[in-house]
FIKOLZA-1660 file (N, C-alpha, C; in steps of 0.1 Angstrom, whole numbers, plus 5000, padded with zeros to 4 digits):
% residues 168
   i   px   py   pz ch aa at
   1 5008 4988 5000  A  M  N
   1 5000 5000 5000  A  M CA
   1 5009 5012 5000  A  M  C
   2 5005 5022 4992  A  N  N
   2 5013 5035 4991  A  N CA
   2 5008 5045 5002  A  N  C
   3 5017 5049 5011  A  D  N
   3 5013 5058 5021  A  D CA
   3 5014 5073 5017  A  D  C
   4 5019 5076 5005  A  A  N
   4 5020 5090 5001  A  A CA
   4 5006 5096 4999  A  A  C
   5 5006 5108 5003  A  A  N
   5 4993 5116 5002  A  A CA
   5 4989 5117 4987  A  A  C
   6 4976 5116 4984  A  P  N
   6 4972 5117 4970  A  P CA
   6 4975 5132 4965  A  P  C
   7 4978 5133 4953  A  T  N
   7 4980 5146 4947  A  T CA
   7 4967 5153 4945  A  T  C
   8 4966 5165 4950  A  I  N
   8 4953 5173 4949  A  I CA
   8 4954 5181 4936  A  I  C
   9 4945 5179 4927  A  P  N
   9 4946 5186 4914  A  P CA
   9 4944 5201 4916  A  P  C
  10 4950 5209 4907  A  R  N
  10 4948 5223 4907  A  R CA
  10 4934 5227 4903  A  R  C
  11 4928 5235 4911  A  S  N
  11 4915 5240 4908  A  S CA
  11 4915 5250 4897  A  S  C
  12 4904 5251 4889  A  R  N
  12 4903 5261 4878  A  R CA
  12 4904 5275 4883  A  R  C
  13 4901 5277 4897  A  K  N
  13 4902 5290 4902  A  K CA
  13 4916 5294 4905  A  K  C
  14 4926 5285 4907  A  E  N
  14 4939 5288 4910  A  E CA
  14 4946 5294 4898  A  E  C
  15 4954 5305 4901  A  A  N
  15 4961 5312 4890  A  A CA
  15 4975 5317 4896  A  A  C
  16 4985 5317 4887  A  S  N
  16 4997 5323 4890  A  S CA
  16 4996 5338 4890  A  S  C
  17 5006 5345 4895  A  L  N
  17 5006 5360 4895  A  L CA
  17 5006 5365 4880  A  L  C
  18 5013 5358 4871  A  D  N
  18 5013 5362 4857  A  D CA
  18 5000 5361 4851  A  D  C
  19 4993 5349 4854  A  E  N
  19 4979 5347 4849  A  E CA
  19 4970 5358 4855  A  E  C
  20 4971 5361 4867  A  L  N
  20 4962 5371 4874  A  L CA
  20 4965 5385 4868  A  L  C
  21 4977 5388 4864  A  I  N
  21 4979 5401 4858  A  I CA
  21 4972 5402 4845  A  I  C
  22 4972 5391 4837  A  E  N
  22 4965 5391 4824  A  E CA
  22 4950 5392 4826  A  E  C
  23 4945 5384 4836  A  L  N
  23 4931 5384 4839  A  L CA
  23 4926 5398 4844  A  L  C
  24 4934 5404 4852  A  A  N
  24 4931 5418 4857  A  A CA
  24 4930 5428 4846  A  A  C
  25 4939 5427 4836  A  Q  N
  25 4938 5436 4824  A  Q CA
  25 4926 5433 4816  A  Q  C
  26 4922 5421 4815  A  H  N
  26 4910 5417 4807  A  H CA
  26 4898 5422 4815  A  H  C
  27 4897 5420 4828  A  Y  N
  27 4885 5425 4835  A  Y CA
  27 4884 5440 4835  A  Y  C
  28 4895 5447 4836  A  R  N
  28 4895 5462 4835  A  R CA
  28 4890 5467 4822  A  R  C
  29 4895 5460 4811  A  H  N
  29 4890 5463 4798  A  H CA
  29 4875 5462 4796  A  H  C
  30 4870 5452 4804  A  Q  N
  30 4855 5450 4804  A  Q CA
  30 4848 5460 4813  A  Q  C
  31 4856 5469 4820  A  G  N
  31 4850 5478 4829  A  G CA
  31 4846 5472 4843  A  G  C
  32 4852 5461 4846  A  K  N
  32 4849 5454 4859  A  K CA
  32 4859 5459 4870  A  K  C
  33 4855 5459 4882  A  T  N
  33 4863 5462 4893  A  T CA
  33 4868 5450 4901  A  T  C
  34 4879 5451 4908  A  I  N
  34 4886 5439 4914  A  I CA
  34 4887 5442 4929  A  I  C
  35 4884 5432 4937  A  V  N
  35 4886 5432 4951  A  V CA
  35 4896 5421 4954  A  V  C
  36 4905 5424 4963  A  W  N
  36 4916 5415 4967  A  W CA
  36 4915 5413 4983  A  W  C
  37 4917 5401 4987  A  T  N
  37 4920 5399 5001  A  T CA
  37 4930 5388 5002  A  T  C
  38 4936 5386 5014  A  N  N
  38 4946 5375 5015  A  N CA
  38 4945 5370 5030  A  N  C
  39 4951 5358 5032  A  G  N
  39 4952 5352 5045  A  G CA
  39 4957 5338 5045  A  G  C
  40 4958 5333 5057  A  C  N
  40 4964 5319 5058  A  C CA
  40 4953 5309 5056  A  C  C
  41 4941 5311 5062  A  F  N
  41 4930 5302 5060  A  F CA
  41 4933 5288 5065  A  F  C
  42 4939 5287 5077  A  E  N
  42 4944 5274 5081  A  E CA
  42 4932 5264 5084  A  E  C
  43 4922 5269 5090  A  I  N
  43 4909 5262 5093  A  I CA
  43 4898 5270 5087  A  I  C
  44 4893 5267 5076  A  L  N
  44 4882 5275 5070  A  L CA
  44 4869 5274 5079  A  L  C
  45 4864 5285 5084  A  H  N
  45 4853 5285 5094  A  H CA
  45 4843 5295 5090  A  H  C
  46 4832 5296 5098  A  A  N
  46 4821 5305 5095  A  A CA
  46 4825 5320 5094  A  A  C
  47 4835 5323 5103  A  G  N
  47 4840 5337 5103  A  G CA
  47 4846 5340 5089  A  G  C
  48 4854 5331 5084  A  H  N
  48 4860 5333 5071  A  H CA
  48 4850 5335 5060  A  H  C
  49 4840 5325 5060  A  I  N
  49 4830 5326 5050  A  I CA
  49 4822 5339 5050  A  I  C
  50 4818 5343 5062  A  D  N
  50 4811 5356 5064  A  D CA
  50 4820 5367 5058  A  D  C
  51 4832 5368 5061  A  F  N
  51 4841 5378 5056  A  F CA
  51 4842 5377 5041  A  F  C
  52 4845 5365 5035  A  L  N
  52 4847 5363 5021  A  L CA
  52 4834 5368 5013  A  L  C
  53 4823 5364 5018  A  V  N
  53 4810 5368 5011  A  V CA
  53 4809 5383 5011  A  V  C
  54 4811 5390 5023  A  K  N
  54 4810 5404 5023  A  K CA
  54 4820 5411 5014  A  K  C
  55 4833 5406 5014  A  A  N
  55 4843 5412 5006  A  A CA
  55 4840 5410 4991  A  A  C
  56 4834 5399 4987  A  S  N
  56 4831 5396 4973  A  S CA
  56 4821 5406 4968  A  S  C
  57 4813 5411 4976  A  R  N
  57 4802 5421 4972  A  R CA
  57 4807 5435 4969  A  R  C
  58 4820 5437 4972  A  L  N
  58 4826 5451 4970  A  L CA
  58 4831 5454 4956  A  L  C
  59 4831 5444 4948  A  A  N
  59 4836 5446 4934  A  A CA
  59 4830 5435 4925  A  A  C
  60 4834 5435 4912  A  D  N
  60 4829 5425 4903  A  D CA
  60 4836 5412 4903  A  D  C
  61 4849 5413 4906  A  V  N
  61 4858 5401 4906  A  V CA
  61 4865 5400 4919  A  V  C
  62 4865 5388 4925  A  F  N
  62 4871 5386 4938  A  F CA
  62 4883 5377 4937  A  F  C
  63 4895 5382 4941  A  I  N
  63 4907 5374 4941  A  I CA
  63 4912 5372 4955  A  I  C
  64 4916 5360 4959  A  V  N
  64 4921 5357 4972  A  V CA
  64 4935 5352 4971  A  V  C
  65 4944 5359 4979  A  G  N
  65 4957 5354 4980  A  G CA
  65 4959 5345 4993  A  G  C
  66 4966 5334 4991  A  V  N
  66 4967 5325 5002  A  V CA
  66 4982 5323 5006  A  V  C
  67 4985 5325 5018  A  N  N
  67 4999 5324 5022  A  N CA
  67 5004 5309 5020  A  N  C
  68 5016 5308 5014  A  S  N
  68 5021 5294 5012  A  S CA
  68 5024 5288 5026  A  S  C
  69 5027 5276 5026  A  D  N
  69 5031 5269 5039  A  D CA
  69 5042 5276 5046  A  D  C
  70 5053 5279 5038  A  A  N
  70 5065 5286 5044  A  A CA
  70 5061 5299 5049  A  A  C
  71 5053 5307 5043  A  S  N
  71 5050 5321 5048  A  S CA
  71 5040 5320 5060  A  S  C
  72 5032 5310 5061  A  V  N
  72 5023 5308 5073  A  V CA
  72 5032 5306 5085  A  V  C
  73 5043 5297 5083  A  T  N
  73 5052 5295 5094  A  T CA
  73 5059 5308 5098  A  T  C
  74 5063 5316 5088  A  K  N
  74 5070 5328 5091  A  K CA
  74 5060 5338 5099  A  K  C
  75 5048 5338 5095  A  V  N
  75 5038 5347 5101  A  V CA
  75 5033 5342 5115  A  V  C
  76 5030 5329 5116  A  K  N
  76 5024 5324 5128  A  K CA
  76 5033 5316 5137  A  K  C
  77 5045 5312 5132  A  G  N
  77 5054 5304 5140  A  G CA
  77 5054 5289 5138  A  G  C
  78 5062 5282 5145  A  E  N
  78 5063 5268 5145  A  E CA
  78 5049 5262 5148  A  E  C
  79 5047 5250 5142  A  G  N
  79 5034 5243 5144  A  G CA
  79 5023 5248 5134  A  G  C
  80 5027 5257 5126  A  H  N
  80 5018 5262 5115  A  H CA
  80 5024 5260 5102  A  H  C
  81 5016 5258 5092  A  P  N
  81 5002 5258 5091  A  P CA
  81 4995 5246 5097  A  P  C
  82 4983 5247 5101  A  L  N
  82 4976 5236 5107  A  L CA
  82 4971 5226 5096  A  L  C
  83 4969 5232 5084  A  T  N
  83 4966 5223 5072  A  T CA
  83 4975 5228 5061  A  T  C
  84 4978 5219 5053  A  Q  N
  84 4988 5221 5042  A  Q CA
  84 4982 5230 5031  A  Q  C
  85 4990 5236 5024  A  E  N
  85 4987 5246 5013  A  E CA
  85 4977 5240 5003  A  E  C
  86 4980 5228 4998  A  A  N
  86 4971 5222 4988  A  A CA
  86 4957 5219 4993  A  A  C
  87 4956 5216 5006  A  E  N
  87 4943 5213 5012  A  E CA
  87 4935 5227 5014  A  E  C
  88 4943 5237 5018  A  R  N
  88 4937 5250 5020  A  R CA
  88 4931 5256 5006  A  R  C
  89 4939 5254 4996  A  L  N
  89 4935 5258 4982  A  L CA
  89 4923 5250 4978  A  L  C
  90 4922 5237 4980  A  L  N
  90 4911 5229 4976  A  L CA
  90 4898 5234 4983  A  L  C
  91 4899 5236 4996  A  V  N
  91 4887 5241 5004  A  V CA
  91 4883 5255 4999  A  V  C
  92 4892 5264 4997  A  L  N
  92 4888 5277 4992  A  L CA
  92 4883 5277 4978  A  L  C
  93 4888 5268 4970  A  S  N
  93 4883 5267 4956  A  S CA
  93 4868 5263 4956  A  S  C
  94 4863 5258 4966  A  A  N
  94 4849 5254 4967  A  A CA
  94 4840 5265 4972  A  A  C
  95 4846 5276 4976  A  V  N
  95 4838 5288 4980  A  V CA
  95 4833 5295 4968  A  V  C
  96 4820 5296 4966  A  E  N
  96 4814 5301 4954  A  E CA
  96 4817 5315 4951  A  E  C
  97 4818 5324 4961  A  C  N
  97 4820 5338 4958  A  C CA
  97 4834 5342 4954  A  C  C
  98 4844 5333 4955  A  I  N
  98 4858 5335 4951  A  I CA
  98 4859 5332 4936  A  I  C
  99 4865 5342 4928  A  D  N
  99 4867 5340 4914  A  D CA
  99 4881 5334 4911  A  D  C
 100 4891 5339 4918  A  H  N
 100 4905 5334 4916  A  H CA
 100 4912 5333 4929  A  H  C
 101 4922 5323 4929  A  I  N
 101 4930 5321 4941  A  I CA
 101 4944 5320 4937  A  I  C
 102 4953 5326 4945  A  T  N
 102 4968 5325 4942  A  T CA
 102 4975 5323 4955  A  T  C
 103 4987 5317 4954  A  V  N
 103 4995 5315 4966  A  V CA
 103 5007 5324 4965  A  V  C
 104 5011 5329 4977  A  F  N
 104 5023 5338 4977  A  F CA
 104 5032 5334 4989  A  F  C
 105 5045 5336 4987  A  D  N
 105 5055 5331 4997  A  D CA
 105 5059 5342 5007  A  D  C
 106 5056 5354 5004  A  Q  N
 106 5061 5365 5013  A  Q CA
 106 5052 5366 5025  A  Q  C
 107 5057 5372 5036  A  P  N
 107 5048 5374 5048  A  P CA
 107 5038 5385 5046  A  P  C
 108 5040 5394 5036  A  D  N
 108 5030 5404 5032  A  D CA
 108 5027 5402 5017  A  D  C
 109 5017 5410 5012  A  C  N
 109 5013 5408 4998  A  C CA
 109 5016 5420 4990  A  C  C
 110 5026 5428 4994  A  T  N
 110 5029 5441 4986  A  T CA
 110 5032 5438 4972  A  T  C
 111 5040 5427 4969  A  E  N
 111 5043 5424 4955  A  E CA
 111 5031 5422 4947  A  E  C
 112 5021 5414 4952  A  L  N
 112 5009 5411 4945  A  L CA
 112 5000 5424 4943  A  L  C
 113 4999 5432 4954  A  L  N
 113 4991 5444 4953  A  L CA
 113 4997 5453 4943  A  L  C
 114 5010 5454 4942  A  Q  N
 114 5017 5463 4932  A  Q CA
 114 5014 5458 4918  A  Q  C
 115 5014 5445 4916  A  A  N
 115 5012 5440 4903  A  A CA
 115 4997 5441 4898  A  A  C
 116 4988 5438 4908  A  L  N
 116 4974 5437 4904  A  L CA
 116 4967 5450 4906  A  L  C
 117 4971 5459 4915  A  Q  N
 117 4965 5471 4918  A  Q CA
 117 4949 5470 4919  A  Q  C
 118 4945 5462 4928  A  P  N
 118 4930 5461 4930  A  P CA
 118 4923 5474 4933  A  P  C
 119 4910 5474 4929  A  D  N
 119 4902 5486 4933  A  D CA
 119 4899 5487 4947  A  D  C
 120 4898 5475 4953  A  V  N
 120 4894 5474 4968  A  V CA
 120 4903 5463 4974  A  V  C
 121 4909 5467 4986  A  Y  N
 121 4917 5458 4994  A  Y CA
 121 4909 5455 5006  A  Y  C
 122 4903 5443 5008  A  A  N
 122 4894 5440 5019  A  A CA
 122 4903 5433 5030  A  A  C
 123 4901 5438 5042  A  K  N
 123 4908 5432 5054  A  K CA
 123 4898 5432 5065  A  K  C
 124 4901 5423 5075  A  G  N
 124 4892 5422 5087  A  G CA
 124 4893 5435 5095  A  G  C
 125 4883 5438 5102  A  F  N
 125 4882 5451 5110  A  F CA
 125 4893 5451 5120  A  F  C
 126 4898 5440 5125  A  H  N
 126 4908 5440 5135  A  H CA
 126 4921 5446 5130  A  H  C
 127 4922 5449 5117  A  H  N
 127 4934 5455 5112  A  H CA
 127 4933 5470 5113  A  H  C
 128 4922 5476 5119  A  L  N
 128 4921 5490 5120  A  L CA
 128 4932 5497 5129  A  L  C
 129 4935 5491 5140  A  H  N
 129 4945 5497 5149  A  H CA
 129 4958 5491 5148  A  H  C
 130 4966 5495 5138  A  G  N
 130 4980 5491 5136  A  G CA
 130 4982 5478 5130  A  G  C
 131 4972 5471 5125  A  G  N
 131 4974 5458 5120  A  G CA
 131 4975 5457 5105  A  G  C
 132 4974 5469 5098  A  L  N
 132 4976 5469 5084  A  L CA
 132 4990 5473 5080  A  L  C
 133 4996 5465 5072  A  D  N
 133 5010 5468 5067  A  D CA
 133 5010 5481 5060  A  D  C
 134 5020 5490 5064  A  E  N
 134 5021 5503 5058  A  E CA
 134 5024 5502 5043  A  E  C
 135 5033 5493 5039  A  G  N
 135 5036 5491 5025  A  G CA
 135 5024 5488 5017  A  G  C
 136 5016 5479 5022  A  E  N
 136 5003 5475 5015  A  E CA
 136 4994 5487 5014  A  E  C
 137 4993 5495 5025  A  R  N
 137 4984 5507 5025  A  R CA
 137 4989 5517 5014  A  R  C
 138 5002 5519 5014  A  D  N
 138 5008 5529 5004  A  D CA
 138 5005 5525 4990  A  D  C
 139 5006 5512 4987  A  I  N
 139 5004 5507 4973  A  I CA
 139 4989 5510 4969  A  I  C
 140 4980 5506 4978  A  I  N
 140 4966 5508 4975  A  I CA
 140 4963 5523 4973  A  I  C
 141 4967 5531 4982  A  E  N
 141 4964 5545 4981  A  E CA
 141 4970 5551 4969  A  E  C
 142 4983 5548 4966  A  Q  N
 142 4990 5553 4954  A  Q CA
 142 4983 5549 4941  A  Q  C
 143 4977 5537 4941  A  S  N
 143 4971 5533 4928  A  S CA
 143 4956 5537 4927  A  S  C
 144 4951 5545 4937  A  G  N
 144 4938 5550 4936  A  G CA
 144 4927 5540 4941  A  G  C
 145 4932 5529 4948  A  G  N
 145 4922 5520 4953  A  G CA
 145 4918 5524 4967  A  G  C
 146 4909 5516 4973  A  C  N
 146 4905 5519 4987  A  C CA
 146 4906 5506 4995  A  C  C
 147 4907 5508 5008  A  I  N
 147 4908 5497 5018  A  I CA
 147 4895 5496 5025  A  I  C
 148 4889 5484 5024  A  A  N
 148 4876 5481 5031  A  A CA
 148 4879 5473 5043  A  A  C
 149 4875 5478 5055  A  L  N
 149 4877 5470 5067  A  L CA
 149 4863 5464 5070  A  L  C
 150 4863 5451 5071  A  I  N
 150 4850 5444 5073  A  I CA
 150 4849 5438 5087  A  I  C
 151 4839 5442 5094  A  A  N
 151 4836 5437 5107  A  A CA
 151 4832 5422 5107  A  A  C
 152 4836 5415 5118  A  G  N
 152 4832 5401 5119  A  G CA
 152 4831 5398 5133  A  G  C
 153 4826 5386 5136  A  D  N
 153 4824 5380 5149  A  D CA
 153 4837 5375 5154  A  D  C
 154 4843 5381 5164  A  V  N
 154 4856 5377 5170  A  V CA
 154 4856 5363 5176  A  V  C
 155 4844 5358 5179  A  T  N
 155 4844 5344 5184  A  T CA
 155 4845 5334 5173  A  T  C
 156 4844 5338 5161  A  K  N
 156 4845 5329 5149  A  K CA
 156 4859 5331 5143  A  K  C
 157 4869 5326 5149  A  S  N
 157 4883 5328 5144  A  S CA
 157 4890 5315 5146  A  S  C
 158 4901 5313 5139  A  T  N
 158 4909 5301 5140  A  T CA
 158 4915 5301 5155  A  T  C
 159 4919 5312 5160  A  S  N
 159 4924 5312 5174  A  S CA
 159 4914 5308 5184  A  S  C
 160 4901 5313 5182  A  A  N
 160 4891 5310 5191  A  A CA
 160 4887 5295 5190  A  A  C
 161 4888 5289 5178  A  I  N
 161 4885 5275 5176  A  I CA
 161 4896 5267 5183  A  I  C
 162 4909 5271 5181  A  M  N
 162 4920 5264 5187  A  M CA
 162 4919 5264 5203  A  M  C
 163 4915 5276 5208  A  E  N
 163 4914 5277 5222  A  E CA
 163 4903 5268 5228  A  E  C
 164 4891 5267 5221  A  R  N
 164 4880 5258 5225  A  R CA
 164 4885 5243 5224  A  R  C
 165 4893 5240 5214  A  I  N
 165 4898 5226 5213  A  I CA
 165 4908 5223 5225  A  I  C
 166 4917 5233 5228  A  R  N
 166 4926 5231 5240  A  R CA
 166 4919 5229 5253  A  R  C
 167 4908 5236 5255  A  R  N
 167 4900 5235 5267  A  R CA
 167 4892 5223 5268  A  R  C
 168 4889 5217 5256  A  G  N
 168 4882 5204 5256  A  G CA
 168 4867 5207 5255  A  G  C
% end
């Protein structure tokens, strides 16, 4: 018996940065607007889904950046990610409101924001007080985009789920 994990096929929603740049140009030519968000999405939960649905309503096309396994470890520390990149992509690809998904290796998404220049950068409301990367903010503001802070239920987070699991 083969103990190797099965290969998870690439979803049709997954795209490289180069593919996304072409798609963004195509969408803009059609007069469509683009919203971008990003995250680790280690355990996809109701809080994520609520956020993703709200963010998707802010523009015509919704692109989600997913931290690679290596960047999740850089951002969150040892023991992360809780689920592997391919699994996180598979789960996110099933979320109807997402049009495209891409993976990035950096701890922030400045490179992707610079390349794509989305009309809207959606982040969770908890980023209001010092949690938004200044480089990311500068890129959005310089390109004429806006930042949308979306409120959510703080009890519906990966951290809250992990704490409930620890407590039993």
